[in-house]
Structure formats: structure tokens, C-alpha cells
N, C-alpha and C positions, 0 to 999 in steps of 0.2 A: 503493499501500500504505500501511496506517495505520502511523505511528511505533510502536515499543516502548514499552509503558507500562507503570510500575510494575517496572521492572527495576533490581536494583541488585548489583553484582558487588563481591566481596570479591577483590582482585587479590594473589597471590602470598602464598598461604596455606600454611605450612608445616603439612601433616597427619602427626600420628603415624606414624613409619615413614620418613620422609624426603623424600616427595614434596612437591613445590612447584607448585601451580597455583591455577587461578581458580576460585571458584564464584561460580555464576549463582543469583540467587533471584528467583523470583516466584510469583504467588498462593499465599504463605507457604509454598511449599516450596523445597528445592533443587532447580534443574530440569537443570544442567549443571555436570559437574565437568571443568574441563579449559581451553584456551584460550576466552576469551570476546569475544562480540561487542560489539553498542552497547548502552548502558544508561542509564536515566536519572541512577543515582548509581554513582560507584566508590569505594571505599575500599581506600586500599594498606594493606597488611596485612606488608610485607617486615620491620617493625620490632617486630610485633606476635604474641603468642600467640595464635590463634583456637580459641576452644573452643566445641563445642555448649552451649547456656545450661543450667544447673542446673534440676533438679527436686528441690525439696524437699519431700519424702513425709511431713512431719512438723512442721506449725506451729501455732500458737494463735494467731489472730486477733483474737481477744478482739470488740470493737464491741460494740454493742447496750448495756447496762447498763454493760458494762466498757469504752466508748470512749475513756475516760480513760486507759486503760493502753496501747492502741494501738487503732486502726481499719483496716477494709480498706484507704483510702487509703494512711496511713503505712508500713503493714504492709508493703504490696506495694509501695511505691515502695522502701522499706528492699531488699526481695527483688533490684529489677532492678539497684540501685545495687551489690548485691553477685554479680551474673551469675546470677541466678536468674531465670524467667521461668514456672515452674509452680510453685505451691503446693497442699499436700493439707490442709486445715484439719480439725483434730481434732474430733469432737463433744461434747467437755465446754464446751459453752458454757453461757451462762445464758438461757435453760432448754435444757437438753441436748437433742439433734438424736436424738429419740426415735421421730418419725412423720414420714409424708412431707409432712405438713403444715408440719411445723418445718423439714425439711430444703428444701423450697420456698422458704420464705420467707428462709432461709439464702443460698439459691443468687440470691434476688433481692437481697438486699443486697450481697453480693459481687458480683453483677454490674452492680450500679448505680456501685459505687466503687471495683472492682479495676484496679490499673493492670497486672497481669498476668494469665496465664492462671490456673485453678483448679479443684481437684476439691473435694467436702466428703464427710467420713467420715459415716457411720451409727453413732450411739451404741447401746451394747449394753448394756440392763440387763433385769431378769426381765420387764418391761412393755412393751418395745420392738417397734415392728412390723418387723420384720428384712425381709420381704417386700416390704410395703410401699415401703420405702426403698430396695432394690435394683431395684424396678421405677420408682423415683422418680428413680434415677441416683447413688445413693450411690457414691462410688470405691471404698470399701473398707468394712470393718467392725472400729469400734474407732478411738483404742487402746483394747482392750477390758481393765478394768483386774482383774488378777489380785492386785493390790494395791492400796491406796487412795493418790490423792495428789489434787492440787489440784481440785475440783470434779467429784471423781470417786469414785465408791464400789466397794469391791472385791467381785466378784461371788462368792457359797459356790461352791463347789466343785460342788454339783449344778446353780446354775443357769449356771455356766460350762461344763459338760459339756452340758446342753441348747443353749445358744446355739453352741457349736462345733460340733455334730451339725446344728443347723439353716444355720449359715453354709456349712457343707460342701454339702449339699442345694441350697443358690442357688447353688453354684459361686464363691463369695466368697472373697476376701481377708481372713483374719482378723490382725489386727495386734494385737499382746500387749503391754500394760505389767506385766513378770513382777518383781513382788517378794513379798515375805513380812515384814511389817512389827512387830517388836517393840513393846511397851508399855514405856514410859519416860519421862523427862525430857528433851524436846527442847532441850538449852539450849545446843550449840555444835556446828560441823563435826563434832568428834569423835563426840558423841552422836548426832549424825543418821547418822553413818555407822555406828554400832552398831547403831542402830535399823533402819536398811535396808541391812542388810551383805550383803556378797559371797556368804556361805552362804544369805541369805534370798532374793536372787536366783536361785540356783542352784536351791535346793529349787523355787521358783516355777516354774521352765523346766522340771522334771523330772516336777512336778505336770501342767504344761499338755500337754508330750508324751505323758504317761499317757492325758489326759483326750481328745486329739484324734483325731478320725478318721483313718484312716491316707491318704487321699486330699485332705484339708483343704490347701489352701493357706496357710501358716503365715508370720507375718513378726514377729520379734522386734524391738520397740523399744528403741532407747536402751541396749544392753548395756553394763554398764560396768569388766567384769573380765575378764581373759584366760582364766579358768577356765570361766567361763560359754560364752565363744565356744567353746571345746574341747568343753564338755558339748554345744553343739547341734550342732556340727559331726559327733562322733560316733553320733548317736540319730537322725539324721532329716534331711530335706530343707528345713528352714526357712530363711529369708533372714534376715540377720543385719545389724541398724543400729546404728550407734555414732554420737554427737554430738562436735562440736567441741570440747565443753565438759569431755570426759571424755578426750578425748586432748591437749588442751593447759592444761587445769588439774588442779589438785591440790588436796588438804587443805593442804598447805604453801605453797600461790600467797596464803594469807587469813591473817589472827588468827583466833583459835579461833570467836570469837564475832562475826566479820563475817558477816551474815546475805547479803551479795551474793554468797556462794559457797553458799548454802543451795539445792540444788537435787534432785529425784527422778528417777532414783535418786541417791543421794548422789555427790559427788565422792570420789575415792579418794587413796591415800597415792600420794607420786610415784614409788615402786617400782611400784606398781600402775600406775599413767598408763605407766610405761616398757614394763610388759610387755603393756598394751594396745596400744599402738605394735607390740609384737612378732609382733602376731596381724593386722598389716597386710593380708596376703594371703588372710585368712579371711572378711575382712570385705565383706558386697556392698554394702552402703550407707552414705554419711554424710549423714546429716540433721541439722537444727539444733534440734531439737525448742524453737523460737523460744517462750518463754514469759514476753512481758514484763510488769513489773510495776513500778510508779513507784516513784521515788528515797525518797518519803515513805515507801512501804508496807515498801521493804525495808530502811529506816533503824529502823523499829520493832525491838524486844527480838527477840533471836533465837527464841525461844519463840514468839511472834506472828506475825513475817514469812512471808510466802508464799514457798513454793519458785518457782523458776523462773529461767531466764536467757535475756535475748534473744539471736537468735545468728544468723537469716536473711540480715543484712546483711555478717555476717562469715565465714561458714560456708566458701566458697570462698576468699575471698582469704586466709584463713590458711593453706589448703593449698597457694595458689599461691607462698607465700613458701617452703613445704617444697620445692615443685618447684625454684624457682631455687636454694635450698640444696643442690638433688641428692642430697635424703633421700627423696624418692618420684618416680615419675614422672607425665609429664602425661597417659599413657593411662591411667593408674590413677585420676586424677581425674575425669576423663571419664567412665569407668565406674561410680565409686562415687556420683557427682553428677548422672550425665545418663542414661548408658545403660541401668544396672540399675534405678534406680528407674522410668523408664517402662515396662522389661521387665515388672517386679513388677508393676507398676499397668496393665501392658494397653493403654498409650496410643502413638500415634505417636511414636517418639523423635525427639530433634534431631540431625542429624548432617550429613557431608560428602557422602553418596550422595545422586543425585537420586532424589525422592520424600519425604525425610525434612523433618521439620517444620524451616523456616527462621529457627530460634532459634540466635543467636549471641551470644559475648560477649568482646569483642577486649579482651586485658591488655597492659599495657607489661611491659617486662622487669627491673622494679624496682620497691620496694614504697613505701609512706609509713607514718608512724604512723598506728594507729587512733584516729579521734576520735568519741565519740559525738554530739555536735552535727552530724556529716557523714553521717551514716549515717540519718537521714527517723524512727525509731522514736519513737515517743512514750515509750518508758520513760526515755529522756534519761542513760542510763547505759549502759556496756559494761564486761565484766570484761575488756577486753583491751583497754583503754585504754592507748596508748601502745606497745603490740607494732605490729610490723609487718606490714602486709597488701598483697597487691596487688590492686588495686580495677581494674575494668574501664574502659576511657575511653568505651567504645561498647557498647551492648546492644541487639541488633536482635529482635525477635518479631514473628514469620511475614514475614520479611522488610523489615519496618519499623523505624526506629529507634524504639526506647523509651526510652533512655537516653543522654543525650549530655554527657560530661564534666560530671557533677554536676547535670544537669537533666533530669528525668521529663517523658517525654511520652504522654498516654495514645493509644493505638492503638486498638486492637479486641480486647480481653481475650476470652478465650473459656471458657464452662463446659465442661469435660472429665468426660464422664458415664463411670460406671463399666458394666463390661460386662453388667450384667443390666437396663440401662435401657430401658424399653419408652414409648414417646414418648406 
């Protein structure tokens, strides 16, 4: 009999709920849950927390003409170092992803350089070929801009209604950037907050809900306020995404003219940040909205500095610190960073049961200070510098070691197509 090949066993894994068992991984999936047999490699996990790896359904990997900010290699290495093995890239690139040809170019670029699995979203503009991009493998539609942001113009009410109707006809997932932005001088973080207010976010959500067909699968990106969460929960079945920066940072975290805290939607007050945490049970997904800009760009005058915060590499480590402190459960982190994103996107989830994707991140039970020079991103900075994060020691992707104590290893990252894909 031929010897067993390419079998990896995670020994003595504590599964949320209290069961301790071995996980056998082969051919990219979990093949057995229980006592293990022979294996090519055994990882002892009794002193580690073993989580299904993260799916970050909201990143901006830049590259192309913006490769100086981030590229697929640096951004996905950062993802792996933070326990994420699937990223979904947003289409407000340069140029925007609005045709199947541009989508295919983006897939090819990512396929050549990415260190983790990836999906690519379709841009939603009045001229975009939504049908062609659905057939071409777009994971989802958007983020669709109901308010302007970096490299994305807001759709008119008429164009937004038309786009949402077409996405529903394609059985697509519409992801929405919900803001109504006032005119005014954008000269400080408090001013930015006034221009991109909570009331504007709530009004945009209400408008979208009114325009969306009843059967449309709707996902709201980066919701920043507790009242908006309540609005969405009370009026429909849309899913809700919140970012780490809205959970962990506030206006009070920065000096008023410090553009490193400039992001869309705006950071809110410390009081509102705590209220958002109070909605934890109602939040479906935590996603990073990883939007890197360089130190020199963020050091510009506030009005000229671009909005955006890097975060794919620190998202789960920050949440794991909260787990260790006993403030949130390990099961909640798994659901909001892995199970729910996979379910919403319609991709095979990572998990402990046989047949699930064999993507896991193995975490120690104590944290370390976060330092920008250790998280791979070309941005070169993080707003969480010096805060404590719990970073994985080992990350497995499709049953292979993709990250090992500070070293990223390129295995066989896959493009994950949307449900409308026609080969």
C-alpha cells in the first residue's frame, strides 16, 4: 500500500463547546474529526487556540498604478500574518473594475502575486457591464457607493435603483457604502465627522432600503453607529459589517488635525464607539476595509490627506485580545470573521467538520505589541501601534503551511468565483 501523502494532523484541538480532538487535513479539506492516524506532519495544539481562518470580505489591495501604497504580495502577506486566508478586493481600483475584461485583468494580477485565496468584486457605475462581470466571476457587486469616497463616486438615486434592480435579477450580492455627505471645509477629524455624520449614514441606509427590491441580497459595509445598526435590523434582512477601526478607535484617539485617523465613514466619538460595541450581537461581519496609504500621503494637510486605514493584518489579532480579556467569545470571532462572511459570499467555509476548507490559524494565549514593521503592509504605519494583538504562530491554507512564525510561504492560492460565474 502506498504511504499516506500530504496529510497534516492538528492534535488536541479545543473546539468551541469544549470538545478536544484531532483534526486530519488532506486534499485541501478536513477529512476526519476525532482520533488521528498516521500523518506527514503533526502540529500539537494543546497550548494554542485553533480557529478557522478569516475571510476579510472588504479590502483594497491597490497595486497597478497604486502599487507604492500596497500590492497583492504585500497585502496578502499581511492578511496571512493576521490569520486571514481569503480576501475580497473592492473594485474602486484605478481603473475601476466595470467590465469583464478589467475583471479578468485584476484576477490575473492577483493570481500571479497573491499569497492567499482571493475574490474580486464588480464595480457598480451607470456604464458598468454587470451581467458580463457576473458571468466573469465577480464575487459580489460593490462596494456600491451611495455616498462618495476615495476613488468612488456616488450614484444618483435613479442609477442606484437601476443597479440594485439589475443585481437582484442576477441573483447577486449588493454591498453598499451608505453615506450622505454634506458640503463644507474638511479641515479636522471633528469636521470630517460632521460632514460624514451618523444622520447621513442613517439617511443613506433608509434610501437604499426604499430603493432595493425585496428579494435582493443586501450587505451594508462599514456601519459606524449603533442607531444605524438598529435601523437595519428593524427594517429588513440585510447583513451588517463593522470595521475594527470603528470598534477600537474614536475621535478622542487622535489630535483633531491628525489625518492618520481620517477614514470614510468617519471615526465617531468615544461614547459612540462604546455604543457600537453594545450592538455586538447584532453585527454579522467584522471586515477590515483595509485601505492603505503611505506615511507621506497621510502626513499631508488634513484637507489633502486621503481617507483610509490599513487593517487586514490586525483585525483578528485585535479581536483575539478581547477574547483573552473575556469581553467577547471565541465562537463570536469565528462567526463574524469566518463563518458568516463565507455564508454571505456563498463560498465553502473553513471549519472543524469533514468536508470543510482546511484553512486554520493557530494562536497563542497571550498577545504582543503591534508594530507596523512586522505586519508586511507597504503602508508602513498602523493606528494600533503599541496596542496588544494576539497574532497567529501558524496559518494553514488548504491544509498547507502558508505562514510560520513570521515567514509567509506561497502555496497554491485560489481565485474564488462568485455564484454567477460561467467558465
